[in-house]
N, C-alpha and C positions, 0 to 999 in steps of 0.2 A: 357339507363341511368343507371349509377352506383348507387348502394345502399351504405349504410355506410360501412366503412372499416371492414374487418374481425376481429374476436375476438383475433386472434393471428397474429398481423401484422408484427412482427419483424422476425419470424423464420418460414418460410413457405416452405422451400425446402424439398424434400423427404429425409427421414432420415434412413430408415430401413437398407439399404445396407451399407451406409457410416458409420453408427455408429458401425456396426459389422465387418467392414473391419479391418483385423489384423494390417495393417500399421497405420491406423488412431487410432485404440485402443492403440497401443504402443506409438504413439505420444502423445495422451492425458495423458497416464500414466506418460510419461516422463515430460510433463508440470506440472502434479500434483507434482512431486518431485522437479521441479525447483521453484515452489511456496512454497512448504513445507520447503525446505532447508533454505531460507532466514528468514522464520518465526522462526525456531528454533534458528538460529544465533542471530536474533534481540532480542527475548525474553530472551535468555541467558544473553545478555548484560544488558537489561533493568532491570531484576530482581536483578542484582547485583550492580545497580547504588548506593544504599546507602553504600554498602561495598567499592566500588571503590572510592566514594567521601571521605569516612573516611580514606581509605588507602592513598589517595593523599593529604589529609588534606586541602581541598579547600572549599570555601563558595559556596552558591547557585549560586551567580552571576558568580563566576569563573567556576562552573560546566557548566553554560550556554555557556561560551566561549569555553570550551572543546567540548561541543556538537556542537558548530559552525563548527568544523572540519567535522562532519557528514553531516551537511547541505551543506557546500561548496563542499565537495566531491560528494554529490548527484546531485547538480546543474551542476557541470562540467560533470559528467557522463551522465546525461540526455540530456544536450545540445549537446554532441557529439554522443549520441546513434542513433538518427534518421538518421544522415548522414552515420554512420557506417553501419546501417542496410540496407540503400539504396545501399551501395557499396558492402557489404560483405554478406548480408542476415542475418537472425536472429540467425542461429545456432552458428557461431563463436562469435557473440556478447554476447549471453547467456552464453556460456562457459567461455568467458573472465570475464564477470561480476561475475559469481559464483566463479571463481577462486580468484578474488579479495576479495570477502566476506570471503572466507576460510582463505586467507592470513591475512586479517584484524583481524580475531578472534585470530590468533596467536600473532599478534602485541599488541592487546589490553590486552591479558593475560600477555604478557611480561612487558608491561607498568605498569600494576597493581602490578606485583611482584616486580618491581624495584621502585615503588612509583614515577613514572615519568609521570607527566602531559603531557609534550610534546609528549612522546611516545604513550600514550593513545589517544591524539588528532590525531596523525598521523595514528593510527590504525582506528579511527573513520572516518578519511578522506578516507582511502582505502575502508572501509566498505560502506561509502556513494557513492563513485565512482562505486563500484561494484553493489550496489542496483540501482543507477540511470541508469547506462548503461544497466544492465540486465533487469530492469523493462520495459523499452520501448520495447525491443526486445521480451521479453516473452509475453507481452500483444499484440503485433502485431501478433505473432505466434498464440496466443489464439484466436484473432479476425479472423484470417484466418481459424482456425478450425471451428469457428462459421459459417463462410461463406460457407464452403464446406459441412458441415453436416446439416445446417439449424437448429441447436439446440443451445440454450443458454449455453455457456461454461464458460465465464469469471467469473460469480458469484461463480461457483463451484471451479474454479482455485484459485480465491482469498480466497475462503473458506479453501483451502489447506494451504495457507499462515497463516490464522488464526489458523487452526489446529496445524500448526507448532509452533505458538506462545504459544498455550496451552501446548503442550508437552514440549517445551523448558522452559516455565514458571514453570510448575510443577517440572521439573528437577532443575531449578534455586532455587525455593523455598525449595526443599529438600536439595540442597547443602548449602543454606544459614542457614537453621535450623541445619544442621549437622556440620557447621563450616568449610566446605571444602574451601580451598583457591580459589580465583577467577581464578588464572592461571591454576590450575589443572582441574577445572570445564570446562574452555574454551578449554583446550587441548583435553578432551574427545569429545567435540562438534566438534572440527576440524577433528578428525579422522572419526567420523560418517559422516560428511558433505562430506569429500573427497570420501568416498565410494559411496555416493549417486550421486555425480557428474560423476564419472567414469561410473556408471551403466546407468544413464539417458541420457548422451550425445549421446549415440549410436543410439537412436531412433528418433532423430530430423532430418527431411529432410533438404537438402541444397537448397538454392535459394529462400527461402520464404522471402518476403519483399524487394527483389531487385527492384530498381527503373527501370521503363521502359522509363524514361525520360533522362537517363544519356547521351545518344547519341545525344540528341537535346537540345543544350544549351539554345536556345530561349524559348522553352516550359518549361525548368527547371526553368528559371528565372521568368517565368510568373506565375507558379503554387504557389510558396511560398506566394506572396502577396495576391492571391485570397483566400488562406486558412486563412490568418491573418485577412482578411476583412469580413469573414463570421460571421455575428453578432450572429447567433444561435450557432455556434461553440464556440464563445467566452463566451456566457452565459453558455454553457455546461462546459467550463473551469472554470467559476466562481463557479459552483456547486462543481466541483472537489476541487477547492481551499478551500472552506468552509469545506467540509467533510474530506478532507485529513488533514486539520488542527485539526479537532476533533480527528481523528485517531492518528495523529502524536503527539499531546499534551499528549494523554494517554500513547503512547509508550515511550515518553521521560521523562514524569514527574509523572505519576500516582503513582508509589511506593513512591516517595518522597513526593508527595501531601498527601498521606495517613499517612505517617510518620510525616512530619512537620506540616501539616494542621489539622490532626485529631488525632494525638498522638498514632498511632499504632507503634508496633515494626517492624523491617525490614522484618521478616518472614511473619507477618500479612499483611504488605503492598504488599509483593509479591503475597500473596494469593488473595488479591483484584484485582491485575493486571491479575492473572489467570482467575478470574471471568469475567473481561472485555474481555479477549481474547476468553473465551468460548462463551460469548454472540456474539462476532464478528463471530465466527465459525458457530454458530447456524444460525445466520442471513444470512450468505452467502450460506450455504448448503440448506437452505429452501427458498432462494430468488427466484429461478426459478419458484417455485409453484405460487408465488404471481405475478411475472413479466408477465407470460403468461395469467393471469386472469385479472389483473388490469392495466398493462402497466407501462412504466418507470416513467412517471410523478407522478402518484399516489403513487407508491412505494417510490420514492425519497422524496415526500412531507411527507409521513408518517415516513420515516426514519429520516428526519430532525427534525420533531416534537418529536420523541422519544429521539434523541440525545440531544435536547434542554432541555427536561424534566430531563434527567439524570444529565446534567450539572447544572441545577438550584438546584437540590437537593444536589449535591456534594458541590456546592459553598456555599449555604445559610443554609443548615441544620447543626445544632450542634450535632445532634444525630449520633453517630458513626455508629450504625447499619443501619440507613437510608442512610447515605452517602455511606457506603460500598455496600449496596444492589443496590443503584441507578446507580452504574457503569454498571449494566446489561442493563438498558435503554440506557445509553451512548454507550455501545458496540453494541447493536442492531441497534441503530440509525446510527452509523458510518459504519456499516458493508457493506452496499450496495452502498454507495455514489460513491466510486472510480471505482469499476468494472462496474456498470450500466452506469455511465457517459462515461467511455471509450468505452463501447459497443455502446452507442448513438453516440459518435464521429465517430466511424468507419462506422456507417450507415448514417451519415449526408451528404455524398457526395462522389465524386471521390477522388482518391489518399488517400487510407486508411492509409498508413504508415505515411504520413505527418499529417493527422488529429489526429490520435492517439498520435503521438509524440507531437504535439502542446498542446493538452489537458493535457497530462502527464507533460509537462514542466510547464504549468500553475499551476497544482496541486503541483508540487515540490517546487514552491515558498513558499508554506506553510511550507515545511520542511526546507527551507533556513531561512525564517524570524522567524518562530514560536519558535524553541527551545531557541535561545539566547534572543529573545524579552521576552518570558515568564520567562526566568531566571532572567533578570534584573527587570521585574515587580515583580517577586516573592521575590527578595532581598529587594525591597523597600516597598511592600505592602502585601507580603505573597502570596503563590502559589494559595490559594483559590481565592483571589481577582484577581489574574492574569488571571484565567480561564474565567473571565467575557468577555475578548476579544474573546475567542473561542466561547462563547455563542452567541455573536453578529453575528459572521460569520455564525454559524449554523442556527440561526433564519432567516438570510437573504436567505438561501438556500430554505426555505419553499416557498418564494415568486417567485423564479426563476425556481423552479422545472419543470414547463411546457416546458421549453426549451429542455428538454431531450426527449420529445415526437417527434421522427423522423418518425412517421408513413407515412406521405405523401411522404417523400423522399425515405424511404425504399421500400414502396409499388410501387412507380413509377419505381424504379430500378428493382424490381423483375418482374414487368409486362412487361418490355421491351422485 
């Protein structure tokens, strides 16, 4: 008769040889860069949103429409990505997505220089398409590294994204304080990102994520509905939806929230965003320690509580110092939701690519609906009041966090 499940139910495969294998090590380092690069690009744009808004001479609601380009691009990219990965593998999709992000940075800079809202919207569309398509592929690749090494990898990989947002945020804050035009700032980011892409793309293996079902049309048709009907997987997707909204709301609106809602200047608003990004980074790099000791469900519940606390203080506190400091709780809370839930999705059953893709798609609904909806709410009620919607979603994640506990399924798979 079996006793209780082991203390480390998710990652039980032997690790010593696999983690020191040069090819695996180079692959992990490449994935670190492919997460780090979008983080720099994203925060470079986010920290300059007050300057871009002033350059374009648009209202908060109109800024929400401009951000809608990012959301639409993200959804198109992520809806296509799973199918591309199944047919081409992760490597070409990651390279394509990263190339789109780099191209988008150029277009956004050009749109700012020309004071052209349509051009900035087009750039954000390209950025979203690159993020959406690349995100599924790079997470599938990261989940595959978890599988072959038996070690939790996705939280650290997402930590590299957050580290990129810190580095990019500090650079953006410095550029804002120094009065450097947005287009010159983004031109430097483009050059750095291009070098990272060329270096990292060489270390990724081919064939990862390719579907084994392409030759059997009947089984291919049968698998999709089975994934969509998996109730536990859909609950994991709901966790991603809530926590991705918490992260995306900060990425899109936090500098403007601090400027318009709490009276800070643009440089100080950027500094608050850097604090949020730093908290995200800390949470993701330290997440593995807590995951192996307490499990996914407990970590996600604690994360949602921390995020909710931060949001409550940002929304309802009139003390600027309290509001600015509380973004640390917001960032810590949002840090582990997306990577931990994706890892749980990969462990929830067969067909890892389809499961990770589905949960990522559900999460990206937050990026599609969130920015424009918060923009319109902010125009009518103020950005602080608009964040109440985010608070409701994050609070709901506390209740459904147990769905991320896939111990029974993962253990059964490993015991076969």
